[in-house]
Backbone as CSV, one residue per row, in Angstrom:
resi,resn,N_x,N_y,N_z,CA_x,CA_y,CA_z,C_x,C_y,C_z
1,MET,40.639,-41.647,-76.913,39.270,-42.049,-76.614,39.277,-43.317,-75.767
2,ILE,38.501,-43.304,-74.677,38.413,-44.455,-73.787,37.443,-45.474,-74.374
3,ARG,37.880,-46.720,-74.465,37.047,-47.793,-74.999,36.310,-48.461,-73.838
4,ILE,34.983,-48.349,-73.848,34.162,-48.805,-72.739,33.189,-49.871,-73.230
5,GLY,33.050,-50.945,-72.457,32.128,-52.011,-72.813,31.116,-52.247,-71.711
6,ALA,29.865,-52.463,-72.109,28.802,-52.729,-71.139,28.041,-53.983,-71.545
7,VAL,27.379,-54.585,-70.586,26.593,-55.789,-70.818,25.402,-55.455,-71.712
8,SER,25.071,-56.367,-72.610,23.993,-56.130,-73.567,22.613,-56.503,-73.025
9,TYR,22.533,-56.966,-71.771,21.253,-57.391,-71.215,20.416,-56.212,-70.729
10,LEU,19.143,-56.508,-70.483,18.199,-55.512,-69.990,18.661,-54.880,-68.679
11,ASN,19.311,-55.675,-67.825,19.674,-55.170,-66.500,20.659,-54.000,-66.530
12,THR,21.276,-53.775,-67.675,22.271,-52.704,-67.782,21.670,-51.361,-68.189
13,LYS,20.457,-51.373,-68.704,19.896,-50.149,-69.288,19.903,-48.949,-68.345
14,PRO,19.553,-49.099,-67.059,19.625,-47.924,-66.189,21.049,-47.383,-66.000
15,LEU,22.048,-48.258,-66.074,23.426,-47.794,-65.888,23.941,-46.997,-67.072
16,ILE,23.475,-47.322,-68.263,24.021,-46.677,-69.464,23.033,-45.704,-70.100
17,HIS,22.007,-45.328,-69.355,20.926,-44.509,-69.903,21.431,-43.268,-70.639
18,SER,22.353,-42.545,-70.025,22.870,-41.320,-70.651,24.383,-41.384,-70.838
19,LEU,24.938,-42.594,-70.807,26.392,-42.716,-70.766,27.068,-42.174,-72.021
20,GLN,26.603,-42.590,-73.199,27.284,-42.131,-74.405,27.193,-40.625,-74.567
21,SER,26.054,-40.049,-74.252,25.926,-38.594,-74.385,26.798,-37.876,-73.363
22,ARG,26.932,-38.410,-72.169,27.802,-37.789,-71.168,29.275,-37.961,-71.518
23,LEU,29.608,-39.077,-72.166,30.994,-39.285,-72.582,31.392,-38.335,-73.703
24,GLY,30.459,-38.068,-74.609,30.779,-37.237,-75.761,31.913,-37.847,-76.567
25,SER,32.898,-37.047,-76.882,34.033,-37.520,-77.687,35.124,-38.165,-76.834
26,ARG,34.899,-38.256,-75.533,35.929,-38.810,-74.640,35.945,-40.330,-74.641
27,GLY,34.837,-40.947,-75.057,34.791,-42.400,-74.986,33.803,-42.986,-75.964
28,GLU,33.993,-44.278,-76.236,33.118,-45.014,-77.140,32.566,-46.225,-76.406
29,LEU,31.244,-46.387,-76.445,30.560,-47.457,-75.728,30.157,-48.569,-76.676
30,THR,30.496,-49.827,-76.315,30.050,-50.998,-77.067,29.353,-51.952,-76.107
31,LEU,28.462,-52.798,-76.648,27.693,-53.738,-75.844,28.028,-55.166,-76.249
32,ALA,28.100,-56.068,-75.252,28.426,-57.466,-75.529,28.001,-58.324,-74.344
33,LEU,28.139,-59.644,-74.496,27.871,-60.560,-73.395,28.884,-60.344,-72.273
34,PRO,28.508,-60.645,-71.027,29.455,-60.474,-69.914,30.773,-61.203,-70.128
35,SER,30.715,-62.436,-70.608,31.943,-63.215,-70.809,32.830,-62.591,-71.882
36,VAL,32.219,-62.031,-72.926,32.986,-61.376,-73.993,33.652,-60.112,-73.462
37,LEU,32.928,-59.341,-72.664,33.496,-58.129,-72.085,34.714,-58.454,-71.225
38,ALA,34.608,-59.517,-70.445,35.728,-59.910,-69.584,36.957,-60.240,-70.415
39,ASP,36.770,-60.975,-71.496,37.895,-61.331,-72.368,38.477,-60.093,-73.046
40,ASP,37.619,-59.201,-73.513,38.092,-57.999,-74.207,38.866,-57.082,-73.267
41,LEU,38.417,-56.983,-72.020,39.152,-56.155,-71.056,40.499,-56.792,-70.740
42,HIS,40.504,-58.083,-70.530,41.737,-58.792,-70.212,42.770,-58.665,-71.329
43,CYS,42.306,-58.726,-72.562,43.220,-58.681,-73.719,43.566,-57.264,-74.167
44,GLY,42.973,-56.259,-73.527,43.304,-54.887,-73.871,42.484,-54.302,-75.003
45,ARG,41.443,-54.997,-75.433,40.582,-54.448,-76.477,39.616,-53.418,-75.902
46,LEU,39.452,-53.432,-74.589,38.677,-52.425,-73.873,39.537,-51.852,-72.751
47,ASP,39.262,-50.606,-72.398,39.961,-49.965,-71.279,39.168,-50.087,-69.983
48,VAL,37.852,-50.009,-70.103,36.946,-50.087,-68.956,35.748,-50.919,-69.386
49,ALA,35.272,-51.795,-68.503,34.117,-52.625,-68.866,33.307,-52.978,-67.631
50,LEU,32.049,-53.207,-67.871,31.151,-53.713,-66.833,31.279,-55.234,-66.863
51,ILE,32.203,-55.757,-66.080,32.531,-57.181,-66.183,31.936,-57.985,-65.021
52,PRO,31.787,-59.295,-65.214,31.331,-60.154,-64.116,32.258,-60.004,-62.912
53,SER,31.675,-59.953,-61.731,32.491,-59.701,-60.543,33.561,-60.766,-60.335
54,VAL,33.285,-62.020,-60.735,34.293,-63.058,-60.560,35.543,-62.748,-61.377
55,GLU,35.390,-62.050,-62.517,36.537,-61.726,-63.357,37.433,-60.674,-62.718
56,TYR,36.869,-59.823,-61.879,37.706,-58.879,-61.135,38.682,-59.659,-60.246
57,PHE,38.192,-60.703,-59.614,39.038,-61.490,-58.717,40.034,-62.364,-59.477
58,ARG,39.795,-62.581,-60.765,40.723,-63.368,-61.575,41.791,-62.495,-62.225
59,GLY,41.666,-61.184,-62.128,42.635,-60.282,-62.739,43.668,-59.808,-61.740
60,SER,44.795,-59.350,-62.243,45.858,-58.865,-61.358,46.140,-57.383,-61.561
61,ASP,45.525,-56.779,-62.564,45.808,-55.371,-62.848,44.520,-54.588,-63.053
62,TYR,43.512,-54.901,-62.229,42.213,-54.273,-62.347,41.950,-53.292,-61.211
63,ARG,41.123,-52.326,-61.513,40.682,-51.362,-60.501,39.183,-51.124,-60.665
64,VAL,38.425,-51.222,-59.572,37.001,-50.875,-59.609,36.897,-49.372,-59.790
65,VAL,36.146,-48.957,-60.805,36.150,-47.551,-61.200,35.132,-46.713,-60.448
66,SER,33.945,-47.265,-60.188,32.905,-46.448,-59.556,32.012,-47.304,-58.676
67,ASP,31.062,-46.658,-58.007,30.132,-47.411,-57.168,28.858,-47.791,-57.936
68,ALA,28.851,-47.583,-59.239,27.747,-48.064,-60.075,27.978,-49.543,-60.366
69,ALA,26.961,-50.358,-60.190,27.125,-51.811,-60.337,25.768,-52.448,-60.579
70,ILE,25.772,-53.750,-60.830,24.539,-54.532,-60.925,24.561,-55.534,-59.785
71,ALA,23.599,-55.414,-58.883,23.570,-56.254,-57.692,22.129,-56.606,-57.350
72,CYS,21.966,-57.445,-56.342,20.627,-57.737,-55.827,20.707,-57.914,-54.319
73,ARG,19.558,-57.701,-53.686,19.444,-57.897,-52.248,18.351,-58.911,-51.917
74,GLY,18.025,-59.716,-52.916,16.968,-60.717,-52.797,16.739,-61.324,-54.166
75,PRO,15.512,-61.750,-54.479,15.237,-62.328,-55.794,15.672,-61.395,-56.917
76,VAL,16.353,-61.958,-57.931,16.888,-61.140,-59.022,16.131,-61.370,-60.328
77,TRP,15.414,-62.472,-60.437,14.581,-62.837,-61.571,15.386,-63.294,-62.802
78,SER,16.446,-62.612,-63.135,17.156,-62.879,-64.392,18.312,-63.865,-64.261
79,VAL,18.436,-64.549,-63.131,19.444,-65.603,-62.959,18.749,-66.776,-62.277
80,ARG,18.567,-67.867,-63.025,17.766,-68.974,-62.505,18.428,-70.326,-62.758
81,LEU,18.210,-71.224,-61.829,18.589,-72.626,-61.982,17.305,-73.415,-62.206
82,LEU,17.224,-74.101,-63.346,16.067,-74.925,-63.674,16.497,-76.384,-63.633
83,SER,15.945,-77.138,-62.704,16.388,-78.516,-62.496,15.291,-79.514,-62.825
84,ARG,15.655,-80.499,-63.641,14.727,-81.566,-64.006,14.655,-82.660,-62.941
85,VAL,15.582,-82.610,-62.008,15.643,-83.588,-60.924,15.700,-82.823,-59.606
86,PRO,15.439,-83.473,-58.485,15.644,-82.783,-57.210,17.075,-82.232,-57.144
87,VAL,17.225,-80.995,-56.715,18.535,-80.339,-56.757,19.640,-81.168,-56.109
88,PRO,19.406,-81.832,-54.981,20.503,-82.624,-54.380,21.002,-83.770,-55.251
89,THR,20.283,-84.104,-56.330,20.701,-85.224,-57.190,21.262,-84.755,-58.537
90,ILE,21.517,-83.455,-58.689,22.075,-82.941,-59.946,23.475,-83.526,-60.166
91,ARG,23.690,-84.106,-61.330,25.001,-84.643,-61.684,25.604,-83.947,-62.913
92,ARG,24.763,-83.361,-63.742,25.211,-82.714,-64.979,24.488,-81.374,-65.101
93,LEU,25.247,-80.298,-65.213,24.699,-78.943,-65.185,25.102,-78.192,-66.447
94,ALA,24.124,-77.638,-67.155,24.390,-76.816,-68.336,24.489,-75.359,-67.918
95,LEU,25.556,-74.694,-68.356,25.815,-73.307,-67.973,25.621,-72.390,-69.171
96,ASP,24.806,-71.373,-69.010,24.609,-70.345,-70.034,25.966,-69.807,-70.465
97,GLU,26.221,-69.757,-71.769,27.543,-69.354,-72.255,27.892,-67.907,-71.908
98,GLY,26.904,-67.093,-71.580,27.197,-65.717,-71.199,27.589,-65.569,-69.743
99,SER,27.538,-66.660,-68.998,27.690,-66.594,-67.551,29.097,-66.925,-67.075
100,ARG,29.583,-66.139,-66.144,30.810,-66.489,-65.416,30.589,-66.308,-63.912
101,THR,30.143,-65.124,-63.528,29.859,-64.910,-62.113,28.734,-65.824,-61.639
102,SER,27.657,-65.921,-62.424,26.536,-66.772,-62.018,26.934,-68.240,-61.997
103,ALA,27.840,-68.634,-62.897,28.329,-70.011,-62.890,29.093,-70.303,-61.598
104,ALA,29.911,-69.350,-61.172,30.624,-69.516,-59.900,29.650,-69.506,-58.728
105,MET,28.678,-68.635,-58.802,27.676,-68.510,-57.741,26.901,-69.816,-57.547
106,VAL,26.406,-70.408,-58.642,25.645,-71.644,-58.513,26.555,-72.783,-58.068
107,GLY,27.811,-72.769,-58.505,28.746,-73.781,-58.050,28.980,-73.716,-56.555
108,ILE,29.096,-72.506,-56.040,29.284,-72.324,-54.594,28.061,-72.813,-53.827
109,LEU,26.874,-72.421,-54.271,25.657,-72.805,-53.562,25.450,-74.316,-53.580
110,LEU,25.664,-74.952,-54.720,25.481,-76.406,-54.796,26.489,-77.138,-53.913
111,ARG,27.715,-76.632,-53.878,28.741,-77.282,-53.059,28.473,-77.082,-51.569
112,GLU,28.152,-75.861,-51.182,27.962,-75.581,-49.756,26.661,-76.178,-49.223
113,MET,25.604,-76.154,-50.025,24.307,-76.617,-49.542,24.160,-78.130,-49.620
114,TYR,24.758,-78.752,-50.674,24.527,-80.177,-50.893,25.796,-80.986,-51.149
115,GLY,26.948,-80.357,-51.100,28.189,-81.072,-51.356,28.347,-81.515,-52.794
116,LEU,27.695,-80.817,-53.739,27.708,-81.209,-55.144,28.799,-80.503,-55.939
117,SER,29.396,-81.215,-56.870,30.312,-80.653,-57.865,29.964,-81.273,-59.212
118,PRO,28.841,-80.866,-59.804,28.365,-81.543,-61.019,29.261,-81.302,-62.229
119,GLU,29.233,-82.255,-63.143,29.854,-82.045,-64.446,29.129,-80.893,-65.132
120,THR,29.862,-80.047,-65.854,29.232,-78.914,-66.524,29.402,-79.019,-68.042
121,VAL,28.379,-78.545,-68.746,28.397,-78.471,-70.204,27.874,-77.099,-70.591
122,PRO,28.245,-76.587,-71.776,27.788,-75.261,-72.177,26.362,-75.261,-72.713
123,LEU,25.658,-74.160,-72.490,24.372,-73.889,-73.118,24.572,-72.667,-74.002
124,ALA,24.601,-72.873,-75.310,24.858,-71.783,-76.247,23.676,-70.821,-76.295
125,MET,23.957,-69.583,-76.708,22.910,-68.570,-76.760,21.803,-68.953,-77.740
126,ASP,22.144,-69.673,-78.783,21.135,-70.055,-79.777,20.606,-71.466,-79.555
127,GLN,20.934,-72.051,-78.417,20.515,-73.423,-78.128,19.268,-73.431,-77.258
128,SER,18.333,-74.277,-77.596,17.129,-74.407,-76.788,17.446,-75.151,-75.489
129,PRO,17.053,-74.604,-74.340,17.304,-75.302,-73.069,16.689,-76.700,-73.035
130,GLU,15.566,-76.881,-73.754,14.906,-78.181,-73.752,15.748,-79.241,-74.457
131,ALA,16.648,-78.799,-75.338,17.436,-79.750,-76.129,18.737,-80.164,-75.452
132,VAL,19.131,-79.485,-74.404,20.415,-79.776,-73.784,20.313,-81.017,-72.897
133,ASP,21.353,-81.839,-72.942,21.391,-83.071,-72.159,22.017,-82.773,-70.804
134,ALA,21.179,-82.418,-69.836,21.670,-82.077,-68.503,20.538,-82.238,-67.493
135,ASP,20.916,-82.473,-66.248,19.921,-82.560,-65.179,19.347,-81.194,-64.844
136,ALA,20.176,-80.156,-65.002,19.752,-78.805,-64.632,20.424,-77.798,-65.549
137,ILE,19.849,-76.614,-65.603,20.312,-75.565,-66.511,20.420,-74.257,-65.748
138,LEU,21.558,-73.589,-65.892,21.715,-72.234,-65.382,21.435,-71.282,-66.531
139,MET,20.429,-70.418,-66.357,20.096,-69.423,-67.372,20.233,-68.034,-66.776
140,ILE,20.795,-67.117,-67.575,20.972,-65.754,-67.102,20.446,-64.776,-68.139
141,GLY,20.277,-63.537,-67.709,19.931,-62.469,-68.623,18.479,-62.509,-69.072
142,ASP,18.245,-61.948,-70.255,16.882,-61.732,-70.724,16.095,-63.029,-70.894
143,ARG,16.746,-64.089,-71.400,15.966,-65.306,-71.649,15.576,-66.027,-70.365
144,ALA,16.265,-65.726,-69.270,15.897,-66.329,-67.988,14.627,-65.710,-67.408
145,MET,14.208,-64.571,-67.953,13.084,-63.843,-67.382,11.734,-64.319,-67.902
146,HIS,11.749,-65.175,-68.899,10.496,-65.670,-69.464,10.123,-67.004,-68.832
147,PRO,8.839,-67.349,-68.833,8.419,-68.622,-68.231,9.183,-69.799,-68.827
148,ALA,9.591,-70.708,-67.963,10.371,-71.859,-68.410,9.507,-72.815,-69.224
149,ARG,10.072,-73.271,-70.353,9.412,-74.313,-71.132,9.986,-75.655,-70.703
150,GLY,9.156,-76.655,-70.694,9.623,-77.961,-70.254,9.182,-78.235,-68.828
151,VAL,9.517,-79.433,-68.360,9.108,-79.865,-67.022,10.320,-79.819,-66.097
152,TYR,10.200,-79.053,-65.018,11.296,-78.913,-64.062,10.785,-79.219,-62.655
153,ARG,11.576,-79.993,-61.922,11.205,-80.332,-60.545,11.393,-79.154,-59.608
154,GLU,12.466,-78.379,-59.853,12.751,-77.217,-59.006,13.261,-76.067,-59.869
155,ILE,12.858,-74.867,-59.524,13.366,-73.662,-60.178,13.830,-72.706,-59.082
156,TRP,15.106,-72.385,-59.128,15.686,-71.476,-58.137,15.905,-70.101,-58.740
157,ASP,15.543,-69.076,-58.007,16.041,-67.733,-58.273,17.344,-67.631,-57.487
158,LEU,18.471,-67.524,-58.190,19.761,-67.621,-57.503,20.077,-66.401,-56.652
159,GLY,19.534,-65.246,-57.006,19.713,-64.093,-56.128,19.077,-64.352,-54.777
160,ASP,17.866,-64.877,-54.803,17.148,-65.191,-53.568,17.896,-66.250,-52.762
161,ARG,18.384,-67.302,-53.438,19.090,-68.375,-52.723,20.376,-67.859,-52.078
162,TRP,21.125,-67.039,-52.818,22.376,-66.499,-52.261,22.094,-65.630,-51.034
163,CYS,21.149,-64.711,-51.174,20.888,-63.769,-50.086,20.354,-64.469,-48.845
164,ARG,19.568,-65.519,-49.043,19.076,-66.275,-47.892,20.201,-67.102,-47.251
165,TRP,21.064,-67.682,-48.075,22.116,-68.550,-47.570,23.203,-67.761,-46.842
166,THR,23.577,-66.607,-47.398,24.688,-65.831,-46.837,24.253,-64.646,-45.980
167,GLU,22.971,-64.254,-46.122,22.448,-63.049,-45.470,23.210,-61.802,-45.918
168,LEU,23.656,-61.822,-47.185,24.380,-60.697,-47.775,23.891,-60.470,-49.203
169,PRO,24.038,-59.236,-49.715,23.709,-58.989,-51.121,24.676,-59.721,-52.043
170,PHE,24.315,-59.765,-53.329,25.204,-60.330,-54.326,25.447,-59.307,-55.419
171,VAL,26.708,-59.194,-55.853,27.084,-58.264,-56.918,27.443,-59.070,-58.155
172,PHE,26.699,-58.841,-59.231,26.916,-59.585,-60.469,27.975,-58.950,-61.363
173,ALA,28.002,-57.627,-61.429,28.928,-56.950,-62.340,29.258,-55.570,-61.814
174,MET,30.451,-55.086,-62.156,30.868,-53.748,-61.747,31.806,-53.165,-62.803
175,TRP,31.904,-51.851,-62.796,32.773,-51.167,-63.748,34.223,-51.328,-63.306
176,VAL,35.042,-51.885,-64.188,36.435,-52.198,-63.868,37.334,-51.675,-64.979
177,ALA,38.485,-51.117,-64.590,39.481,-50.633,-65.555,40.685,-51.551,-65.558
178,ARG,41.286,-51.689,-66.710,42.557,-52.416,-66.858,43.654,-51.367,-66.745
179,THR,44.345,-51.361,-65.632,45.212,-50.220,-65.311,46.698,-50.469,-65.508
180,ASN,47.093,-51.699,-65.698,48.532,-51.953,-65.761,48.829,-53.023,-66.806
181,GLY,48.191,-52.882,-67.975,48.346,-53.878,-69.019,49.700,-53.805,-69.692
182,SER,49.889,-54.678,-70.653,51.189,-54.760,-71.321,51.386,-53.679,-72.377
183,SER,50.302,-53.026,-72.803,50.443,-51.971,-73.807,50.073,-50.629,-73.203
184,ALA,50.724,-49.587,-73.671,50.508,-48.256,-73.112,49.060,-47.811,-73.277
185,GLU,48.407,-48.216,-74.366,47.056,-47.746,-74.606,46.038,-48.366,-73.655
186,SER,46.435,-49.393,-72.928,45.515,-49.989,-71.965,45.603,-49.324,-70.600
187,ARG,46.491,-48.368,-70.440,46.649,-47.677,-69.154,45.970,-46.315,-69.214
188,ILE,45.135,-46.034,-68.224,44.440,-44.756,-68.150,44.890,-44.048,-66.883
189,PRO,45.298,-42.783,-66.974,45.724,-42.052,-65.777,44.628,-42.018,-64.721
190,SER,45.029,-42.018,-63.456,44.073,-42.050,-62.355,43.094,-40.892,-62.412
191,GLN,43.567,-39.720,-62.815,42.681,-38.565,-62.885,41.556,-38.797,-63.897
192,GLU,41.900,-39.418,-65.032,40.878,-39.707,-66.032,39.880,-40.739,-65.514
193,LEU,40.375,-41.722,-64.762,39.469,-42.718,-64.198,38.544,-42.092,-63.166
194,ASP,39.071,-41.160,-62.386,38.233,-40.461,-61.410,37.139,-39.657,-62.115
195,GLU,37.499,-39.014,-63.220,36.515,-38.253,-63.989,35.486,-39.189,-64.621
196,LEU,35.954,-40.350,-65.072,35.039,-41.330,-65.661,34.068,-41.856,-64.609
197,ALA,34.546,-42.030,-63.394,33.681,-42.511,-62.317,32.499,-41.571,-62.116
198,VAL,32.770,-40.280,-62.174,31.701,-39.288,-62.016,30.671,-39.450,-63.140
199,ILE,31.149,-39.681,-64.355,30.254,-39.863,-65.505,29.428,-41.137,-65.352
200,LEU,30.073,-42.232,-64.961,29.362,-43.500,-64.800,28.279,-43.404,-63.728
201,GLU,28.592,-42.734,-62.638,27.614,-42.604,-61.563,26.488,-41.651,-61.943
202,ALA,26.816,-40.603,-62.706,25.784,-39.672,-63.168,24.838,-40.369,-64.138
203,SER,25.383,-41.219,-65.024,24.543,-41.963,-65.960,23.631,-42.907,-65.191
204,ARG,24.163,-43.578,-64.184,23.346,-44.455,-63.330,22.214,-43.668,-62.672
205,ASP,22.546,-42.511,-62.134,21.528,-41.695,-61.462,20.479,-41.200,-62.452
206,ASP,20.914,-40.863,-63.672,19.953,-40.483,-64.720,19.003,-41.639,-65.005
207,GLY,19.566,-42.838,-65.089,18.739,-44.000,-65.365,17.724,-44.266,-64.272
208,LEU,18.155,-44.168,-63.027,17.240,-44.404,-61.912,16.135,-43.362,-61.865
209,ALA,16.424,-42.163,-62.328,15.414,-41.110,-62.364,14.447,-41.269,-63.535
210,ASN,14.783,-42.167,-64.452,13.960,-42.340,-65.659,13.554,-43.801,-65.870
211,LEU,13.327,-44.534,-64.784,12.993,-45.943,-64.906,11.695,-46.178,-65.678
212,GLU,10.718,-45.306,-65.487,9.447,-45.486,-66.203,9.663,-45.371,-67.700
213,TRP,10.429,-44.380,-68.122,10.685,-44.196,-69.556,11.462,-45.386,-70.114
214,ILE,12.484,-45.834,-69.384,13.284,-46.974,-69.857,12.405,-48.217,-69.953
215,ALA,11.559,-48.446,-68.941,10.671,-49.611,-68.952,9.729,-49.565,-70.148
216,GLN,9.171,-48.406,-70.426,8.280,-48.258,-71.565,9.014,-48.528,-72.872
217,ASN,10.237,-48.032,-72.961,11.013,-48.134,-74.190,11.533,-49.550,-74.443
218,GLU,11.795,-50.307,-73.372,12.432,-51.615,-73.506,11.467,-52.793,-73.437
219,SER,10.266,-52.587,-72.927,9.381,-53.705,-72.625,9.038,-54.544,-73.854
220,ALA,8.626,-53.896,-74.932,8.220,-54.650,-76.123,9.389,-55.422,-76.715
221,THR,10.568,-54.812,-76.731,11.754,-55.460,-77.290,12.068,-56.768,-76.579
222,HIS,11.800,-56.807,-75.280,12.154,-57.980,-74.480,10.962,-58.886,-74.201
223,GLY,9.813,-58.591,-74.813,8.648,-59.438,-74.642,8.063,-59.410,-73.250
224,LEU,8.189,-58.262,-72.565,7.697,-58.108,-71.207,6.779,-56.893,-71.139
225,THR,5.990,-56.800,-70.099,5.156,-55.616,-69.927,5.985,-54.486,-69.311
226,LYS,5.508,-53.276,-69.503,6.183,-52.122,-68.901,6.239,-52.275,-67.384
227,GLU,5.152,-52.786,-66.806,5.106,-52.954,-65.353,6.125,-53.984,-64.882
228,ASP,6.284,-55.062,-65.652,7.272,-56.086,-65.300,8.682,-55.507,-65.323
229,VAL,8.999,-54.759,-66.370,10.351,-54.205,-66.508,10.615,-53.186,-65.408
230,HIS,9.636,-52.339,-65.130,9.830,-51.342,-64.069,10.039,-52.030,-62.725
231,ARG,9.267,-53.059,-62.447,9.419,-53.791,-61.186,10.793,-54.463,-61.106
232,TYR,11.254,-54.984,-62.229,12.581,-55.607,-62.289,13.663,-54.610,-61.906
233,PHE,13.616,-53.421,-62.497,14.607,-52.389,-62.183,14.496,-51.912,-60.732
234,ALA,13.274,-51.674,-60.291,13.062,-51.016,-58.999,13.120,-51.973,-57.813
235,GLU,12.752,-53.256,-58.024,12.650,-54.177,-56.897,13.662,-55.312,-56.928
236,ASN,13.994,-55.804,-58.111,14.902,-56.949,-58.190,16.368,-56.551,-58.225
237,LEU,16.660,-55.398,-58.788,18.053,-54.980,-58.969,18.425,-53.849,-58.040
238,HIS,19.715,-53.783,-57.760,20.286,-52.692,-56.963,21.524,-52.228,-57.724
239,PHE,21.701,-50.917,-57.859,22.716,-50.403,-58.770,23.852,-49.637,-58.075
240,ARG,24.045,-49.894,-56.794,25.088,-49.156,-56.077,25.917,-50.096,-55.219
241,LEU,27.222,-49.916,-55.247,28.127,-50.672,-54.375,28.174,-49.994,-53.009
242,GLY,27.316,-50.421,-52.112,27.324,-49.903,-50.750,28.096,-50.827,-49.827
243,PRO,28.106,-50.535,-48.540,28.841,-51.376,-47.580,28.390,-52.839,-47.600
244,GLY,27.086,-53.073,-47.715,26.596,-54.444,-47.752,27.054,-55.186,-48.989
245,GLU,27.048,-54.490,-50.123,27.489,-55.108,-51.369,28.974,-55.452,-51.310
246,LEU,29.761,-54.587,-50.692,31.191,-54.865,-50.564,31.429,-56.090,-49.681
247,LEU,30.641,-56.225,-48.617,30.753,-57.415,-47.772,30.317,-58.660,-48.548
248,GLY,29.272,-58.522,-49.372,28.837,-59.633,-50.199,29.909,-60.056,-51.187
249,LEU,30.591,-59.078,-51.785,31.686,-59.377,-52.703,32.826,-60.093,-51.996
250,GLU,33.140,-59.664,-50.792,34.232,-60.314,-50.063,33.855,-61.741,-49.676
251,ALA,32.581,-61.966,-49.340,32.128,-63.326,-49.048,32.207,-64.194,-50.300
252,PHE,31.824,-63.632,-51.445,31.914,-64.346,-52.714,33.358,-64.685,-53.011
253,ARG,34.261,-63.740,-52.802,35.687,-63.985,-53.023,36.183,-65.136,-52.163
254,SER,35.835,-65.105,-50.888,36.300,-66.129,-49.953,35.785,-67.510,-50.344
255,LYS,34.513,-67.594,-50.714,33.926,-68.875,-51.070,34.479,-69.389,-52.400
256,ALA,34.654,-68.484,-53.361,35.223,-68.885,-54.652,36.667,-69.333,-54.488
257,LEU,37.402,-68.677,-53.616,38.792,-69.041,-53.351,38.869,-70.438,-52.739
258,ALA,37.965,-70.727,-51.830,37.964,-72.036,-51.164,37.703,-73.172,-52.149
259,LEU,36.977,-72.882,-53.228,36.665,-73.908,-54.222,37.620,-73.879,-55.411
260,GLY,38.630,-73.018,-55.360,39.593,-72.948,-56.439,39.052,-72.303,-57.704
261,LEU,38.015,-71.484,-57.582,37.401,-70.832,-58.748,38.126,-69.557,-59.132
262,ILE,38.944,-69.034,-58.239,39.758,-67.855,-58.503,41.157,-68.129,-57.961
263,PRO,42.170,-67.433,-58.457,43.555,-67.713,-58.023,43.806,-67.286,-56.578
264,GLU,44.828,-67.835,-55.989,45.149,-67.544,-54.591,45.503,-66.082,-54.366
265,HIS,46.011,-65.414,-55.410,46.390,-64.003,-55.259,45.238,-63.057,-55.534
266,ALA,44.007,-63.563,-55.614,42.854,-62.726,-55.935,42.772,-61.530,-55.005
267,PRO,42.622,-60.327,-55.551,42.609,-59.122,-54.704,41.365,-59.057,-53.819
268,SER,41.535,-58.499,-52.628,40.393,-58.282,-51.735,39.640,-57.053,-52.212
269,ILE,38.359,-56.993,-51.897,37.533,-55.869,-52.315,37.326,-54.866,-51.191
270,VAL,37.609,-55.257,-49.922,37.420,-54.344,-48.791,38.717,-54.207,-48.020
């Protein structure tokens, strides 16, 4: 049985809409934070996971499994920088503990746009953003989608900032397999991965065909309206690794490499 992990946030629902039923007895699906999924895949507790894109570049034995992904081509809504001071004066930045790709993304933007390398501190999932001692806060996922409490001088939608700055899409997460781990059970034959890719893409397509139903089903749980959730899926997110997304990933790799956020041997995506 293939051990598969997916992100527990709202943005993943269209990708996993029919995944467990399509997998049947071939695989088991678990949900967790992006950072937890990355660690579990690296350690061999998962065979395939929807991991933060930066973690793909930090691995040496990974393979992108399918063209199903979580990306944006403009404002993303669920990844925000909330700053209590003018952004060019940020000295201390709190990072959502679930974030890795977004943490690298905001680090790149602050460095390239303003020459900043702020001190970073963690923002725990159960910690109130208002209580953290920092000039600015990076929030991701479901809690970033609600109106900010507190007084902030600037609020950035990081998807929008990235796409405007680079003129390229941004890819937050993609399905990745651990193909050459230290234990035999972490290796999946290429044929099985190819078959899994078909399942992952079919589940994504099922989800896109049922966005209204998913929005209706998820809205109350996340404290949002059905219309808000549907708009988030249909307008803020993009679920396919196309040519533009691949170029965006390569730009992210290059910029992260220049700042030492990923190792020098980081694999290219194109």
